[in-house]
C-alpha positions as CSV (number, residue, x, y, z in Angstrom):
1,M,38.6,-57.4,-64.4
2,N,38.1,-53.9,-62.9
3,Q,39.7,-53.7,-59.5
4,R,37.2,-51.1,-58.1
5,D,35.8,-52.3,-54.8
6,K,36.7,-55.8,-55.8
7,P,35.6,-58.3,-53.1
8,T,38.2,-59.7,-50.7
9,G,36.2,-62.8,-49.7
10,S,36.2,-66.2,-51.4
11,F,35.2,-66.2,-55.0
12,G,31.5,-66.8,-55.4
13,D,30.6,-65.4,-52.0
14,A,27.8,-62.8,-51.7
15,G,30.2,-59.9,-52.1
16,W,31.0,-61.0,-55.7
17,Y,27.4,-60.8,-56.6
18,E,27.1,-57.3,-55.3
19,F,30.2,-56.3,-57.1
20,A,29.0,-57.7,-60.4
21,K,25.6,-55.9,-60.1
22,R,27.4,-52.6,-59.5
23,E,29.6,-53.1,-62.5
24,V,26.5,-54.0,-64.7
25,F,24.7,-50.8,-63.6
26,L,27.7,-48.6,-64.2
27,L,28.2,-50.1,-67.7
28,T,24.5,-49.5,-68.5
29,E,25.3,-45.8,-68.4
30,S,27.7,-46.4,-71.3
31,I,25.3,-48.5,-73.2
32,V,22.6,-45.8,-73.3
33,N,25.1,-43.5,-74.9
34,Y,25.4,-45.8,-78.0
35,P,25.3,-43.8,-81.3
36,P,22.1,-44.0,-83.4
37,Q,23.8,-46.2,-86.0
38,R,24.2,-48.8,-83.3
39,E,20.7,-48.6,-81.9
40,C,19.9,-52.3,-82.4
41,E,23.1,-53.4,-80.7
42,R,22.3,-51.0,-77.8
43,H,18.9,-52.7,-77.4
44,F,20.5,-56.1,-77.6
45,L,23.0,-55.3,-74.8
46,L,20.3,-53.7,-72.6
47,A,18.3,-56.9,-73.0
48,V,21.4,-58.9,-72.0
49,V,21.7,-56.7,-68.9
50,R,18.0,-57.1,-68.0
51,R,18.1,-60.9,-68.4
52,T,21.4,-61.2,-66.4
53,L,20.0,-59.2,-63.5
54,S,16.8,-61.2,-63.6
55,L,18.7,-64.5,-63.5
56,E,21.0,-63.3,-60.8
57,K,18.0,-62.4,-58.5
58,A,16.4,-65.8,-59.1
59,F,19.7,-67.6,-58.6
60,V,20.4,-66.0,-55.2
61,H,16.9,-66.9,-54.0
62,A,17.4,-70.5,-55.3
63,I,20.7,-70.8,-53.3
64,E,19.2,-69.3,-50.2
65,D,16.2,-71.8,-50.5
66,H,18.5,-74.8,-51.1
67,N,16.9,-75.3,-54.5
68,G,19.9,-76.8,-56.2
69,Q,17.9,-78.0,-59.3
70,M,16.8,-74.5,-60.1
71,A,20.2,-73.0,-59.3
72,M,21.8,-75.3,-61.9
73,T,19.1,-74.4,-64.4
74,L,19.8,-70.7,-63.9
75,V,23.6,-71.3,-64.4
76,R,22.8,-72.9,-67.8
77,L,20.5,-69.9,-68.8
78,N,23.3,-67.5,-67.8
79,L,25.8,-69.4,-69.9
80,D,23.2,-69.2,-72.8
81,T,23.2,-65.4,-72.5
82,L,27.0,-65.3,-72.7
83,A,27.2,-67.6,-75.7
84,R,24.5,-65.6,-77.6
85,A,26.0,-62.3,-76.7
86,Y,29.3,-63.4,-78.2
87,A,27.4,-63.9,-81.5
88,L,27.9,-60.1,-82.0
89,Y,31.5,-60.9,-82.7
90,W,30.8,-63.9,-84.8
91,A,28.4,-61.7,-86.9
92,E,31.2,-59.2,-87.5
93,Q,33.3,-62.1,-88.9
94,T,30.6,-63.2,-91.2
95,A,30.5,-62.0,-94.8
96,G,27.5,-59.6,-95.5
97,M,26.7,-59.2,-91.8
98,T,27.5,-56.8,-89.0
99,A,26.8,-56.7,-85.3
100,E,24.1,-54.2,-86.0
101,S,22.4,-56.2,-88.7
102,F,22.6,-59.3,-86.5
103,A,21.0,-57.4,-83.6
104,R,18.3,-56.0,-85.9
105,D,17.4,-59.5,-87.2
106,F,17.5,-60.9,-83.7
107,A,15.1,-58.2,-82.4
108,A,12.8,-59.0,-85.4
109,G,12.5,-62.6,-84.3
110,K,15.0,-64.4,-86.4
111,S,16.4,-67.4,-84.6
112,I,20.1,-67.4,-84.0
113,R,20.2,-71.2,-84.6
114,K,19.0,-70.4,-88.2
115,M,21.9,-68.0,-88.8
116,K,25.1,-69.2,-90.5
117,L,27.8,-67.3,-88.6
118,R,31.5,-67.3,-88.9
119,G,31.6,-69.7,-91.8
120,A,29.6,-72.4,-90.0
121,N,28.2,-75.2,-92.2
122,G,24.9,-75.1,-90.4
123,G,23.1,-72.8,-88.1
124,A,24.4,-71.3,-84.9
125,T,23.0,-73.9,-82.5
126,D,23.6,-73.8,-78.8
127,A,26.3,-76.5,-79.1
128,W,28.0,-74.5,-81.9
129,L,27.9,-71.3,-79.9
130,I,29.4,-73.0,-76.8
131,A,32.1,-74.5,-79.0
132,Q,33.0,-71.0,-80.1
133,I,33.4,-69.7,-76.6
134,A,34.9,-72.8,-75.1
135,P,38.5,-71.6,-75.6
136,L,37.8,-68.7,-73.2
137,A,37.8,-71.0,-70.2
138,D,38.5,-74.7,-69.7
139,W,35.4,-75.1,-67.5
140,I,32.8,-73.8,-70.0
141,K,32.2,-77.1,-71.8
142,T,31.9,-79.0,-68.6
143,V,29.4,-76.6,-67.1
144,Y,27.4,-76.6,-70.3
145,E,27.3,-80.4,-70.3
146,K,26.4,-80.7,-66.6
147,T,23.7,-78.1,-66.6
148,S,22.0,-78.8,-70.0
149,G,20.2,-81.8,-68.5
150,A,18.6,-79.4,-66.0
151,I,16.8,-77.5,-68.7
152,H,14.6,-80.3,-69.9
153,F,13.3,-83.2,-67.9
154,S,16.0,-85.8,-68.1
155,D,18.2,-88.3,-66.3
156,F,19.6,-85.3,-64.4
157,H,16.4,-85.2,-62.4
158,V,16.4,-88.9,-61.6
159,R,19.9,-88.5,-60.2
160,Q,18.7,-85.5,-58.2
161,L,15.9,-87.6,-56.8
162,F,18.2,-90.3,-55.5
163,Q,20.3,-87.6,-53.8
164,Q,17.3,-86.8,-51.7
165,R,17.2,-90.1,-49.9
166,E,17.1,-89.9,-46.2
167,S,18.0,-93.5,-45.4
168,V,18.6,-96.9,-47.1
169,E,18.0,-100.1,-45.3
170,K,18.9,-103.5,-46.8
171,Q,16.2,-106.1,-46.2
172,D,16.7,-109.8,-45.4
173,D,15.7,-110.7,-49.0
174,G,18.4,-108.4,-50.4
175,S,16.0,-105.7,-51.5
176,L,16.5,-102.1,-50.3
177,N,14.0,-100.0,-48.4
178,V,14.8,-96.4,-49.4
179,R,13.2,-93.4,-47.7
180,F,13.0,-90.3,-49.9
181,V,12.4,-86.7,-48.8
182,L,10.3,-85.1,-51.6
183,G,10.1,-81.4,-51.9
184,G,11.2,-78.4,-53.9
185,T,14.5,-78.0,-51.9
186,D,17.5,-80.1,-51.2
187,H,17.3,-82.2,-48.1
188,A,20.0,-81.3,-45.5
189,P,22.6,-80.1,-48.0
190,P,26.2,-79.8,-46.8
191,D,27.6,-76.3,-46.4
192,D,29.8,-76.6,-49.5
193,L,27.3,-78.2,-51.8
194,Y,26.7,-75.0,-53.9
195,T,30.3,-73.7,-54.0
196,D,30.9,-74.7,-57.6
197,V,27.5,-73.6,-58.8
198,R,27.9,-70.2,-57.2
199,Q,31.3,-69.7,-58.7
200,A,30.1,-70.8,-62.1
201,F,27.2,-68.3,-62.1
202,V,29.2,-65.3,-61.0
203,H,32.2,-66.2,-63.3
204,I,29.8,-66.2,-66.3
205,T,28.4,-62.9,-65.2
206,L,31.9,-61.4,-64.9
207,M,32.6,-62.6,-68.5
208,L,29.4,-60.9,-69.7
209,I,30.6,-57.7,-68.0
210,E,33.9,-57.7,-69.8
211,L,32.1,-58.4,-73.1
212,I,29.8,-55.4,-72.6
213,R,32.7,-53.2,-71.6
214,H,34.5,-54.1,-74.8
215,R,31.5,-53.6,-77.0
216,C,31.1,-50.1,-75.4
217,E,34.8,-49.4,-76.3
218,I,34.2,-50.5,-79.8
219,A,31.2,-48.2,-80.1
220,G,33.2,-45.3,-78.8
221,V,31.0,-44.5,-75.9
222,S,32.3,-43.5,-72.5
223,K,34.3,-46.3,-71.0
224,L,34.8,-47.0,-67.3
225,E,38.4,-46.8,-65.9
């Protein structure tokens, strides 16, 4: 990771998000210098940048608003970007395919899950893509599993509901009287509730930055020192 103006605070603090955004914008200068023969990959990476910045903005607002459900959803979406961006490499390891042809098909609307990459027996599903990048960090599989339930309505949301109870009173007959606080935000969250979520999001973004940096080096465009 580049040491330029690297934050000194705890990992996942606001300074890390500002650092990541600066790195993304600086790398964008290299992406726009991609050669014509890599035009589709250039567009692919610029779309990665655009989505990452959009997710980051929404994520910061979610944390500030104590909207933990949405924050975890955005972590999963950020991980999705990372997994799909790595498909550029898997395409280069696939017979008859290049990163450029992959990016061209992707832009034309071909679903990644229908592509057979890197010798896969079936298509490159989300689970397959995550399995390919899982060796990069031991937390990837855990984050994927814990946040996937946030994407679709699932038991994740039932568990989230019960975390919003304000009080539980046991009645004489053994039943429980539970008082819920319903709303779009978390009720009275402890200060450290979002620590892991914040760290996961920014770590994924930093991995995307390194991926983009490496793709720019491969393309022979100006690299940042």
